[in-house]
N, C-alpha and C positions, 0 to 999 in steps of 0.2 A: 171391526178391528182394523180394516184397511185404512181407516182414518188416521191411526197412530203414525206419527212421523217416523218413529223408531222401527216401524214394520217395513219401511221402504228400503230396499236394498239396491244399490247401484244407480241411484238417481243422478243423472249427469247435468240436467238443467233444472232450475227452480220453477216449479209449477206456477202458473199465472196467478192463482189465488193466494199465493204467499208473497207476491211482490207489492210492497207498500207504495203509496203515492210518493212522488219525488220529495215533497217537503218533510216527509216522515222517515225517509231512509237514512241509515247511518252514513252512507256514502263511502267514498274511497279514502276519506281522511282517517289516518291511523291514530287511534288514541292508545298510547302506550300505558302500561301499568304505572301508577304514580306513587311516589313516596310521600305525597302530601297528606294522605288519609292517616289520621292519628292512630298509633299503635300503643295500647295501654297494657302494661305488665301487671296483671292482677296479683301476682305473688307479692308485690310491694305492699299491697293492702294488708296482707297477713304479717309481713315483716314489721310493719309499722304499728301493728296491734290496734289500740284505740285511736291513735293519731293517724287517721287515714286521709287527712285533709288534702295531701298532695294528689292522691288518686281521685278523690272526689272532684277536685278542681279540674283535673285532666278530663274526667268524664263529662262534666258540665260544659267546659270550653269546647270539646269535640262535638258535643250534641248541639251546641249553639252555632258553632262555626260551620260544621259540615253535615250535621244531622245523622252522622254515622261514625263508627270507629271500629278498629279491630282489637280483639283482646287475645293475649297470649298468657301462658302459665295460669290458666283459668281453673285447673283442677279436674277437667274431663280428660281421661287418659287418652293418649295418642292411639293405643291399641284399639280402644273402643270406637274412636272416631274412624279409624281405618276399617274396622270390621263393619261398621254401619255403612260407610261409603261403598265398600265392596259389595255388600248385600243389596244395596239399592241398584247398583249397576247390574247385578245378577238379575234382579227383578225385571228390569227393562229389556234384558237379553233373553228372557223366557220365551218359549214358543207362544204364538198367538192364542192357542187354546187354553194355556195356563193363565194368561192374563185376562181372558174373556170374562171370568167370574167377577172381576172388579171393574169392568167397563160397562157400567149400567146405562141404560137409556134414560132412566129417571135421575136427573141431576140432584135430587134431594137425598140420594142414598148416603149413608153414613160414611162408607169408604168408596171413593170413586177414582177411577182412572179416566183421563180425558186428554184430548189434544187441543192445543191453542188456548181456548177458554171455554167457559160454560155456555157461551153464546155462539158456539161454532156454527150452528145452523143458520144464524141470522147475520153474523158479522161479514163485512165485505171482503176483508183480508184476514188471513190466518197468520198466527205466530208460529215460529219454528221451534216448537217444544211439545213434549208430552208431560203430563203432570199426574202424580199420585197424591191424593190428599185424604187424610183421615184424622179424627180426634186422637189425642195422645194423653189426655189427662181428664179424670183419673184413669190410668191405663188399664187397671183391672176391670173397669166397667166397659171399656171399648175394645180391649184386645181381641175379643171374640169376632169382631168385624174386620180385623186386619187380614191381609193376604196370608194364605197358608203356605205359599211357596215364595221364595226359597224356604227350605225347611226350618232354618234358624231365624227366620224373619221376626217372629213374635218375641223370641228370647232376646235377640240382640237389640232390636228397636225398642223393646221395653226398657232395657237398661239405659240405652242411649237417651230416651225421652226423659227418664227420671233424672239423669245427671244434667242434661241441658236445662231442665226445669229448675234445678238447684242453682245453676249458673244464672239463669234469668232472674231469680229472686234476689241473688246477691247483687246483681247490677241494679235492679230496682231499688234495693236498700241504699246503695251508694247515691243514687239519684235523689232518694228521699232525704238523705242526710244533707246533701247539697242544697236542697230546696227548703230545708227546715221543716220537713214533714215527719210524722211519726214513722218509725221504722217499717211498720207493716202496712202503710197507707195503700200501696198498690197490691197488697196481698189479698184484699177483699174480693169477694166474688164479682162485684160490680165491674172490676177491672180485668181480672184474670180468670173468669169462669170458664171461658172457652179457649182451649189451647189446641192448635192444629199442627200436624206435621205435613208439610207440603214439599214433595220431592220433585224437582224439575229436571227433565232429561232433554238436553239439547244435542241432537245428533249432528254429525258433520254436515255442513251445508254447502251446496254447490255454488252459491253466490251470496256471501255475507253482506255485500254492499247494498243490497236492495231489500233485505228482510231483517227482522228482529226476533230474538227469543222472547222478549217481553217489551211492550212499549214503555215510553217515559211515563212514570206514575209515582205517586206517593202511596205508601202502604196505608190502608184505612184503619188498621188495628191499633193496638197499644205499642207494641215493640216486636221486632223480628230479630231472631238469632239465626244467622246463616252460616252454614259450613259450605264454602264454595269449592272445596277440593283444590287440586293443583293445576287446573286449567283456567286460564284467564277468560273473563267474559263480562263480569259485573262492572258497571260504570255508575257514577253518581254525578249529578249536575250541581255545580257550585260556582257562584259568581260568573254566570254566563258561559261556562264551559264544562265539557265532560271530563271527568277524572276517572282513570281506570283504577279499580281496587286490586292491588297486587296480591296474588295468592301467596299466603304464608303458611309454612308447615304448622300443623296443629293449632290453627287460629280460627276464631269465629268472627264474623262481621256482625256488629250490632247496629241495627237500623232503627232510628227514632221514628215511630209511626204517627199518624195524624192524631189519634186519640190522646197519646202522651203529650204531643205538642199542645193540643188544645187545653188539656187538663192542667198543664203546668206553665203555660206562657205568661199568665198573670203572676203566678208565684215566683217565676224565674226573674221577674223584674225587681223584686224586693231587694234593696241593698242590704237590709237587715238580715236577709238570708245569705246573700252573696258573701258578706264580710266574714262569715264564720269559717270559711274554708279557703279563700283565696290567699296566696302568699305574695302575689304581685298584683299591681293594679291593672285590671282589664283595659284593653286599648280604648274601649268605648267611653271610659271615664277620664282619659288623659287629655287635659286642656292644651290648646296651642301654646307655644312658648311665651307669647306676649300676654297671655291671660293667666298663666300659672302663678300661684302664690310664691313659688320658689322655696328655698330653704327657710324654714320658720325659726326665728330667734325669739328669745324671751320678750314678750310684748311690753311696751312702755304704756302704762296707764296714765292718762291725763284727761279724766272724764269729769264733766260737770255733775255734781251730786247735790240734789236739792232735798232738804229736810222739810217735809210737810208739817212738822210740828212747830215750825217757826212762824213768825208773824206773816199775815197775808201779804202785806206790802213787800216784805223782803222776798217772799216766795215768788210773787209776780215778777219782780225785778229780775230774779235769777232765771225764771222761765224764759222771759223775753231775751235776755242776754245769751243764754245757752241756745235758744231756738235760732238766733241770728248767727252766732259764731260757730256752733257745732252742728246744728240740725238734729240734735238729740240731747237727752239728759237722763240721769237716773234719779228715781225718787225713793226715799226711805221714810219710815214712819208715816205711811200712807193710810193706815187704818185697816188694812186687810191682814188677818192673822197669819203668822208664819205657819201655824199648823195646817191651815186650809191650803196655803200655797204648796206646802210639802205634800199634803195628801193628793192634791191635783197632779203634781209632778209624778208621784209614785203610780197613780192609777193610769196615767197616760204612758208611762214607761212600761207598765204591765201590758197595756194594749199592744205595743210594738213587739213584746216578747211572746205574744200568743202564737200558737201554731199557725203556719201559713194557711192551712185549710179553713181555720176559723176566720182569719182576716180576709180571706178570699171573698167572703160574702159582702164585704164593704168595698172591695177593690173595683174602681172604675176610672177610666180617663175621660168619661163623658162630662163635659163642663156643665151640662144641664142638670145633672144629678145634684141633689141638695147635700148629701153626705157622701164624700168620696175619699177613698184611700188610693194613692198612686205613688209611683217612684219618680224621682227627678222632677219633671214638670208634666203638665197635661199634654205636652207636645212630644212625649217620649218617643213615639214612632217616627217622627220626622226630624228631631233635633240632631245636630252633628255630634255633640258631646253631652253625656249625661251628668247630672249632679249627683254627688255622693250623699243622697238623702232619700228617705221615704216621708210622705206627708199625709196627714189626715186633716181634712177641712170640712166644716159643717157650720150652718147658721147657729147663732146662739142667742138671738133676740128677735121677737118676744119668745121667752122660754117655753110658754105653754104651747106654742105652735110648732116648735122645732124639736122638742125633747124626744118625741116618738121616732124621729129620723136618726137618732144617734145610735152608736153601737150598743148592743145589749151586754157585751162582755168587754172587760171584767164586770162582775155583777154590780159593783158600786159606781160604775162609770157615770151613769145618768145623775145619780144623787150628788156625787162629789163635784163633777164638772158643772152641773147645774148651779150649785151654790157658788162655785168659783166664778162662773160667768156673771151672775148677778152682782157680786162684789166688785169685779173688774169694771163692769158697766158703770157702777156708781162712781168709781175712781175716774173713769173717762169724763163723766159729767162734771166732776169737781175740777178737773184739769181744763175743760172747756170754759167753765165759769171764770177761772183765773185768767185764761187767755183773753176772754171777752173784756174783763176789767182792765187788763194791761193794754189792750189795743183800743179801748174806748168803744166797744161794741155793746149793743143791748144784751142783757142776760138771755140765754137760751138761743142765741144766734145760730149755734151749731147743733141745736137739739132736734132739728126736724130733718129736712131733706139732705143736709150735709152729713148726717149720721144715720141715714135710713136703713142701711144694711150693715149688719155686724156679724163677723165670722170669727170662729175659733180656728186657727191654722196651726197645727202642731207638727213640727219638723223633727225627725229623728235622724241623727247623724252617727252611724256606727263607726267604730274604730276603722281606720283606713290604712292600707298597707303602704301608701306613699303620699302623705299630705302635701308634698312639694309639687305634685303634678295634678292634684284634684281639688275641687271646691265643693263645699256643702251647699253654697249658693254663690252664684257669680255676682260681680259688682253691679249694683242697681240702686235705684231710688224707689221708695214705696209710692205707688200711684194713687193711693187712697188719701183719706183725710188725716188720720193719725193711727199709730200702732202702739199698743202696750205689750211689751215683751217680758216674759219671765224666762230668763236664760239659764236658770239653774246654777249649779256650782261649778260647771265645766266651762272653761274659756273657749271661745270660738268666734265671737262677733267682732268685726273690725269696721271702722269708719275711715273714710278718706278725708284728711284735713291738711290743707296747704300742700297738697301733692304727695302726702305720705299716709300710710295706713297706721292707725292707732288702735290698740286693743281696748275693748270694753271690759273692765274688771268685773268678774262675777262677785256681787256683794250679797251677803245673806239678806233674805227678805226684802229684796229691791226689785223694782221694775225699770226697764229701759223704755223711755218714751221717745218715739221716732216721728219726726214731723214728716207728713206725707206731701205729695205734690199739690193736692187740692188745698191743703192748709196754706201752703206757700202762695198759691194763686189768690185765695181769699184775703190773705194778709197783705197782698200787693208787695211781696218780697220783704216784709218786715220779719217774717220767719222764713226759714229756708229748709227745703228737703235736702238730705245729705246722702251721698253715695256710700253704700256699705256692702259688705260681703261676709260669708261665713267660711272659715277654714276648718280643717279636720285635724285629727290627731291619731296616733298609733296605739294609744294606751286604753282609752275608755270610750264607751258610747256616750253621746250627748243628746239631750232632748230639750227643745225650747218650745214655749207656749206663746203663740202670738194671738193677740186680740185685735182684729183689724176692723176699723170703722170706715165705711165707704159711703159716698153719696148714692142716692137712687140713680139708676142708669139714665133716666130721662132728665135729671136735674141739670140745669145750666149753671155751671160754676163760674164765678167771676169775682173780681176784687170787690170787697164790701163797700157799699156806697159811702159809708161814714169814714172810709180811709182814703178817699180820693177827692181832690179838688184841683183848682188851677195850678197850685204849687206841687201837688202830688198826683199827677195824672195816672190813670189806670195803665198798668204794664201789660195786662193780659185781656184778651177779648173773651166774651162769654162763650162757653163751650159745654155741650152736653158731656156728662161723664163717660157715657158709652162711646161717644165720638173721640174723646181723649184716648180711651183704650184702643180704639180702632186705629187711630193715628200712630200709637206706639207700636202696634203690631206691624204696620207698614214700615216702621223704622227699626224693625227687628228687636222689639222689646226695649228700646232706649227711651225711657220716660223723660229724661232730660231733654232729648231732641224733640219729643212731643211738646214739651213746655215751650221750647224755643220757637217752634212753628206756630204756637198759639199766642205769641207776643204781638202786641200792636206796634205798628211802625210809628216811631216818635218823630215829630218834625224837628 
């Protein structure tokens, strides 16, 4: 019992074994209690009834920005909180012989009182605290192991534990709502089976500048609810500095712990989850002023539309003209049934509406994975600004090789998307044949290495709180050979033409065909890739289905031999596709700049 810090009376100097190494000491720098730690009034959640989005947003933002927050008006009575706090203080003031029964030599005891940490005998430096710890749920199972003194300990702590558990579940439900999880997701035993009460007692210290009550750490559990009383001492590390957590009357500190962080960090990225509860655009999605779309006005549609039911000669002429002037065109009467296009759109929209825990199995930012679901881009962790989109990408040819990699839910995903992929591939081959005829290339020129990789890339753009500040996708050119896009019935796609953005009108049963950088190179600039972007809206979610045709990574792309001669010299040098992509990465994703750097110097 002599080990307990609380048993020392009248200590004038700090014992040597409590003095931390210089680099770990708090020092003489005074960290005052801060007002920066968010304070959330949970009574607002009750006032708002079913519309708790404001509180959900506050909880998520505080969890993301600080990893902790304080809650007030939480439903646990002030009298009960005071009774529990007074009782715990009484416990630590008990005579040593009364506390001896819960000071076990065996650290595996159910109820244990110890000083510093469980590793007291082995640690080089001790921490200035005593701690009482025991399970508190289900309390009828563990109450028999709790201290018998003070006399009302079991009664008061039992009530307190029950009410704090109810508060814990309410907070987890708010987090679930914000993350798009089922209400009771964290109520399962796998997450909340073990619930402990840990009461730390920090006696007056002779020299606070060289010791700590607890070292810098992250809680290893799921979530921690702390009643810190009216004496300041708790600090959190944020953006490279320590912030003091100001003691507030009748408040609890909620600390997001490691297991909650790990189990939710992928789900927290989903914009489709975030958009349900945010009222204003999070800072991480706000583009710099020079890249914002600004106030969106009604779009002017001036798009080339090509009817594939017309004569071949007329169709070829229109493709070449649109490919040169616009860099894109829409095709109608292309042979793919409207019912299949609608079914594919519906099943892909259903995928993005699945619960987050179902989608989590597909979530990855690893570009080496064949099937990947991610938010914004694969560079989410390092990019300066996030895009307002979630994306699902997977290979779609040859179908028999990649079908097993696709999501298993919704149940008809593989059937419908498989049929859709086959039909769109056939359309791609038709378009390539028409381009070959128009350019004077042999049939099948694009059928091998230039179209060796084919990906389905589905982007989901949820409704956005401020479309003037965000983008579903930033201005870019497609680096690949060609893209076939089903944009659905919701407007959002824009192309840059003559220095102005023009909208692409959503047409029923139409595809947008986008010329990629590699097709521009092969055509020796007879076709051109065009800069385009995606804007968002406040009203409805939007989903687009992109079918991307890419060269093999090792293939050297160059102007077609039949298109160059003394009068039409090659504009570009031969370059491996993977090298082209690497060059664009060096140029911060600017594919136009990568093309410029790949140009031959003309005499």
